[in-house]
N, C-alpha and C positions, 0 to 999 in steps of 0.2 A: 461572570466567564465571556458571557457571550458579549455586553459590551467594550470586552478588551479583546474579542475578536477572536476568541478560542471555537475551535473546530466544534461541533457539535460530538464527534467521535471522544475527545479530549473531557469534554463538560459531563458526556454518561459515564466516562470512566470516573472521573475524579467524585460524582457522586456517589457511583459504585462502593469507592474506598471510603466515602466520609461515613456513608451509611454501616460499611462494614464493622469500622473503628467505634460507631457510637452502640453497635450491636454486641461487641466482643466485649465493651465495657459497662454490659448488661443495662443500655439503653439510657445510660446517663448522658446530661447534656453537656458539649462540650466545651461548654463556660466552667464547668466544676473539675474538668480534667486540666490535665499540663504537659509538660515535657516530659515526666517520667511515664507518664501513661500512654504517650505516642510513642517512646521509646519501649516499652512491654509491649506493646501491640507489633512493633516491628521487629522485635525478637520473636514473637509469638510466630509470623509468617515466614522468618527465617530457619525458625528450630522447630516449630509443629508441622507448616504447610509445605515447608522445604521450595519457596518458590524462588525464582531466579533473582539475580543480582539486580538487572530491569526492572523487574516487575515490584521490589520494595523499592527503591527508588521511585518509581510512580508515584506508591502509596504515601511516602513520605512527601513526596512533591503535593500530593492532593489537602494533606493535612494542613503542610506549611501553607496553601494557600487560602484553608480555612480560617485557620489562627490569625493570619495576617490582615486579610484582605475582608473576613466575615466578622470575626470577633473583636479584629484591631487589639490582639495580646501575641503578636509574632512569638514563636516558638525558643529563638535563639539558638546558642549552640548547643545541637544535641548530637551527641555519638556516644553514648554509654549504651548502645544496644550490638544485638550480635547480628552482624552484617552476611546478607546472604553469599554466598560464595561463587567469584564472578569468573568464568571459565571462557577465554576467546575461543571461537568454534571458526575450524575451519570450513568454509562453504563447500557446500558440495556443488559440484559443476559438472554437466554434460559433457561427452566428446563432440564435435562435430557429427560424427556418424551416430550418435546417439541422438543427438536434436531431429536427426532427419528420418529418422526411425520413429521416433516419437509422433510429428509431423505426418507422417504415411499413415497413420492411424485415427488423425481426426479430418472431418469435412466442415463445411461450411464457416457458421460461425464461431464455432470452437476454431476452427482452423486457423481462421483470422484473426482471433484474439489471439491464439498462440504465438502468432508470426509475429504480431504488432509485443507482445514481451521480448521474444527473445531480438528481435529486430531492431528494437527500439531502446531495451532496456527499461520498458517503465512497469512502476508497481502496479497489482491489480487492482486497486482503487483508482491510481490515475488511469487505467485503461477505462475504466467503466464509466468515468466520469466525463470522456473525452466528447465535445460535441461534434457535429459535423465542421462547423467554421474552423474547428482545432485543428483539422489535417490538411496541409497547406500541399498540394499535387503538385504544384510550379515549382513552387523550391524546394519540394523534397524534405518536407520537415515536419514536424507538430509540436504544436504549441501546450507544455504542460501547465496550467491554470492553478495554483494553490496546492502543489506538491506537498511534501512533509516538510514540515517548518513552515508552511505555507508561501514557500517561493516557487517563483515562476521560471521556467526554464525552454529550450528550444532542443527537442532533440532528431535526430536523423531520421529517414523513412525510406525504406530500400525501394526502390522504382517498381519492381518484379511486385509490389503488392497494389498497382495503379488499378488493375482492373477491377479484382476484389474489392478494391475501397469504392470504384464507383459503381459497381452494382450493389455494395451495403448502402450509398447514399440512395438508391433507386428505393432501396426498402425501406429505407426509413420515410423516405418521401410519400409512397404508398400508405403506409401504415400513417402517415399524419394527414391525411387526405381521410381516411377513415374516421381517422378521431376526432377530425372537425366538424364530421354529421352528428356527432353526439350532443345532443341539446346543452350539456353538464360541463363539457370539456372545458379547462379553462387554458390549456397549453402546457410548455413546460415549464418547471420551473426556473428563476432566475436570481442569479444573486443580488446584493446589494441593492435592493429596490428598483431594477433595472426594468421590473415589468411595469410600474408605473411611470417611468421615464420614456420606454417606448412601449405602449400599450400593444402596439402589432405585433412584437419579435417573439412573444413565447409560441406562436402560433406559427413563426416562420422556421424555414428548412434548417438555415446556417446555427440556430440555437438549438435543436432538438438533439438527444443524447446520440452518439453513435454506435453504440447496444441498448437499445431499448429493451424496458421489460415487456413480458410477454401481455399484459395485461396493465388495464386504467386501474387505476386506485387513488384513495383519496389521500389529500397531501396530510399529515397528523395534525390532528387541533384545529382542520380546516374543513370545511364542506370543497374545497377546491380538487375538482377530478383531475388528476393528471397521469402522464404516462412517464414513470421514473425509469432510472438506468438500471439495467441488468443488474441482478445481486452478485456482487463479486466472490460472496462464499460456494457458488456452484462451481467456481473455476477450477478450486484444486479437485474436486471432487471428479472432472472430466479428464486433468491432467493425470491423477493418479491410473484411473481406468485407461489411457490409453497408455503409461507406460509400462501399466500389466501386461495388456496385450502386446507390445512393442519387445517383451521380454528385458526389460530395463532394471537392475536389481537394486538402482539407488534411488532415493526417496525423491519424488519429483513434485514439484511445487510451481506455485507462479514465480516465488521468489528464487527457486532454482533457473529457471532461465534468466534472471536476470542477471545471476553470478555467471549463467555462462556468456550471455550478452558480453560481461566486462571483460572477464577472461580471455575470452576468443578474441574480442576488439586489442589487448595488449599482444595478445599471440602473433596478431599480423602487423606488429609495430606501431600500436597506436600509442601517442605520448598520454602518461599517466594523468598531465591535468586535463587533456581534452576527453579523457574516460571520467575524470571527476564530474565535469561539466554538463557530461552526457547524463549523470546516476545523480546531478542535483546535492551530491555532500558537500557539506559546508567544509570540514578538515581533509585535506588531502591524506591523511594519515587511514582513515575509513576504507578510501581507497586502495591502499596499499596492501590490504590484505589480500590481495588480487594478484601481487606481484608475489607473496609468500608462496599462492598455490603453485604458481609456475615454478619459484624454486625448489618444489619438494619432488622424490623421487626421480627416475630414469630422466627426467627433464634436464636435470642437474647435476645432479649426484649417480656416480655408477657405484651399483652394489658390487663387492668385492666376490661375491660369487659367480657372476660374472668372468672373470678372470680364470676361472675353476671351471667352468661347463660350457663348452664350445660346441 
């Protein structure tokens, strides 16, 4: 999987589903199992575990990879299993006022992270993976490397964040200076073996994570002491707390801000293709869900009750 440039998260997910499949069939070797066993496992996930259609599809992809690329026994056409129900979800979108109230309950780095997710439509993993060099204050844009689907894209950057970003650059610079005093510090991790090609860059400011971890840690499987990026799982925690403090009843997570970014762009008259490029969607149909949000309720349909109550 790594040779095929699969992300570490995809590798871990596939391995987890392959293990689950083996355990489900009483730890029999997959060589002894076939399409019927895969179908029974997928049916179990839908009926007994009540997983979503997306989760069931990931499990199928993992097992298809196992049989095709590892065991050299492609599954072929399998379709005799209970498919999990696929329900189209309408995204939760905050109003402009709700976004303002949410931001008023945040400070410091948490405020900056939230404004970047809302102001640039970033996914939370894209946010924490940002390097200092990815933020272009001259052209007011952010370079997102290897987003979902390993795609790169440019997104907008609000000029109002310039002072806060410069202050964050300075925090990262001070932290880097302290880290370099540690005798075991190896610098930040760099992709594609760039550290071998540019041995000084791991300790250079441009390559440091914009939102670094609070402490140094050893890179898994090595004795390389590095400073990783902040843990993205904490983002929804502080967003939930801020939403509660702001009296917002809707579910608020990192993706809620991304939904709000897209919807508010369309409300302001942005072209659907522009929004698609900003979000990094391969198919414009994925982006069109936000036009459906705008067409619901009082913005497009007047309730008949309104003619009775004046």
